[in-house]
C-alpha positions in Angstrom: -22.5 8.8 17.9 -20.8 11.9 19.5 -17.4 10.1 19.9 -16.8 9.6 15.8 -18.0 12.8 15.0 -15.5 14.5 17.8 -12.6 12.3 16.2 -13.5 13.5 12.7 -13.6 16.9 13.9 -10.2 16.7 15.5 -8.8 15.2 12.3 -10.3 17.5 10.0 -9.1 20.5 12.4 -5.5 19.0 12.4 -5.3 18.9 8.7 -6.7 22.4 8.1 -4.2 23.6 10.7 -1.4 22.1 9.1 -2.3 23.0 5.7 -2.9 26.5 6.5 -0.8 27.5 9.6 2.0 25.1 9.3 2.5 25.3 5.8 1.6 21.6 5.3 4.6 20.2 7.3 3.3 16.8 8.5 0.8 16.0 5.6 3.9 16.4 3.1 6.0 14.2 5.3 3.4 11.4 5.1 2.9 11.8 1.4 6.5 11.6 0.9 6.7 8.4 3.2 3.7 6.8 1.2 5.7 7.6 -2.1 8.9 6.2 -0.8 7.1 3.1 0.4 5.5 2.7 -3.0 8.6 2.8 -5.0 10.1 0.2 -2.7 7.6 -2.3 -3.3 8.4 -4.9 -6.0 6.4 -3.9 -8.8 6.5 0.1 -7.8 3.5 2.2 -8.1 1.0 1.5 -10.9 -2.0 3.5 -11.8 -5.0 1.1 -10.2 -7.2 -0.6 -12.9 -10.5 -2.8 -12.7 -9.6 -6.3 -14.0 -12.0 -9.1 -14.8 -11.3 -12.9 -13.8 -13.3 -14.0 -16.9 -13.7 -13.3 -20.4 -16.9 -11.2 -20.8 -17.3 -12.6 -24.4 -17.1 -16.2 -23.7 -20.4 -18.0 -22.1 
């Protein structure tokens, strides 16, 4: 039980350090990387939506 808490504390500490002391350099790079990767996908980036496989009015 201690190890997951230690890992969570390290991740939160890194994010806080990066955001406040490092001007968000690392997290901005990760966000930019995700944006570039999503633009390279065949359909590009789309807003997530909920879809149903069957017609709800049909029985």
